[in-house]
C-alpha positions as CSV (number, residue, x, y, z in Angstrom):
1,X,0.0,0.0,0.0
2,X,3.0,2.3,-0.1
3,X,2.2,3.1,-3.7
4,X,-1.1,4.7,-2.9
5,X,-0.9,8.5,-2.5
6,X,-3.9,9.0,-0.2
7,X,-4.3,12.8,-0.7
8,X,-4.4,12.3,-4.5
9,X,-6.8,9.4,-4.2
10,X,-9.1,11.3,-1.8
11,X,-9.3,14.1,-4.3
12,X,-10.1,11.6,-7.1
13,X,-13.0,10.3,-5.0
14,X,-14.4,13.9,-4.5
15,X,-13.8,14.5,-8.2
16,X,-15.7,11.3,-9.1
17,X,-18.8,12.3,-7.0
18,X,-19.1,15.7,-8.7
19,X,-18.5,14.4,-12.2
20,X,-21.1,11.7,-11.6
21,X,-23.7,14.3,-10.6
22,X,-22.9,16.4,-13.7
23,X,-23.3,13.4,-15.9
24,X,-26.6,12.6,-14.2
25,X,-27.8,16.2,-14.6
26,X,-26.7,16.2,-18.3
27,X,-28.6,13.0,-19.1
28,X,-31.8,14.3,-17.4
29,X,-31.5,17.9,-18.5
30,X,-34.8,19.4,-19.5
31,X,-34.0,23.1,-19.0
32,X,-34.9,25.9,-21.3
33,X,-31.3,27.0,-22.0
34,X,-29.8,24.9,-24.8
35,X,-26.5,26.7,-24.2
36,X,-26.4,25.6,-20.6
37,X,-27.3,22.1,-21.6
38,X,-24.4,22.0,-24.1
39,X,-22.0,23.5,-21.5
40,X,-23.1,20.9,-19.0
41,X,-22.6,18.0,-21.5
42,X,-19.1,19.3,-22.4
43,X,-18.2,19.6,-18.8
44,X,-19.5,16.1,-17.9
45,X,-17.6,14.6,-20.9
46,X,-14.4,16.5,-20.0
47,X,-14.7,15.2,-16.4
48,X,-15.0,11.6,-17.7
49,X,-11.9,12.0,-19.9
50,X,-9.9,13.7,-17.1
51,X,-10.9,10.9,-14.7
52,X,-9.7,8.2,-17.1
53,X,-6.6,10.1,-17.9
54,X,-5.8,10.3,-14.2
55,X,-6.1,6.6,-13.8
56,X,-3.8,5.9,-16.8
57,X,-1.3,8.5,-15.6
58,X,-1.3,7.1,-12.1
59,X,-0.7,3.6,-13.4
60,X,2.0,4.8,-15.7
61,X,3.9,6.9,-13.2
62,X,3.4,4.9,-10.0
63,X,2.5,1.2,-10.4
64,X,0.2,-0.6,-12.9
65,X,-2.2,-2.1,-10.4
66,X,-3.0,1.1,-8.4
67,X,-5.7,2.5,-10.9
68,X,-7.8,-0.6,-10.3
69,X,-7.8,0.1,-6.5
70,X,-8.4,3.8,-7.1
71,X,-11.3,3.1,-9.4
72,X,-13.0,0.9,-6.8
73,X,-12.5,3.6,-4.2
74,X,-14.0,6.1,-6.6
75,X,-17.1,3.9,-6.9
76,X,-17.3,3.5,-3.2
77,X,-17.1,7.3,-2.7
78,X,-20.7,7.5,-4.0
79,X,-22.0,6.3,-0.6
80,X,-21.0,9.6,1.0
81,X,-22.2,11.3,-2.1
82,X,-25.7,10.0,-1.4
83,X,-25.6,11.8,2.0
84,X,-24.6,15.0,0.2
85,X,-27.4,14.5,-2.2
86,X,-29.9,14.3,0.6
87,X,-28.6,17.6,2.1
88,X,-28.0,19.7,-1.0
89,X,-29.9,18.0,-3.9
90,X,-28.7,16.6,-7.2
91,X,-28.8,19.8,-9.2
92,X,-26.9,21.7,-6.5
93,X,-24.1,19.1,-6.5
94,X,-24.0,19.3,-10.3
95,X,-23.7,23.1,-10.3
96,X,-21.2,23.0,-7.5
97,X,-19.2,20.6,-9.7
98,X,-18.3,23.4,-12.1
99,X,-16.1,24.8,-9.3
100,X,-15.1,21.7,-7.3
101,X,-14.0,19.1,-9.8
102,X,-11.6,21.3,-11.8
103,X,-9.9,22.2,-8.5
104,X,-9.8,18.5,-7.5
105,X,-8.5,17.5,-10.9
106,X,-5.6,20.0,-10.7
107,X,-4.5,18.9,-7.2
108,X,-5.0,15.2,-7.8
109,X,-2.6,15.3,-10.7
110,X,-0.2,17.5,-8.7
111,X,-0.1,15.0,-5.8
112,X,0.7,11.9,-7.8
113,X,4.0,10.6,-6.6
114,X,6.8,10.9,-9.2
C-alpha cells in the first residue's frame, strides 16, 4: 500500500462524485437553455476524460495495479455522495461541480508521486 498517495486518491473520490452528478444532470437535463445544456454536457464529458486520464497517468507513473484500486475507491465514494445529495440535492451538486471538480483535478494530478 506504499504506492497509494492518499491525498491524491481522496481528491479523485471527491472529483468522481461531482462528475457523476454532472453526468446525471446532463442525461436528465430538461432546461430551457440549450447553451447551458451544451456546456453541462461538455463539462461532464471532460470530467470523464480527465478521470480516465488520471487513472492511466497514475498507473504509468506509480504502479500498474493502483488504478484498479483507485477506481474501486472512486465507486465506493458514491456512498458519502448520497448523503450530500440528501442535504443539497442533485442539481446543486451538479452546479457546484463546475467549481469543485476542476480544482480537485488539478490537485489530484499534482499530488501523484513521481
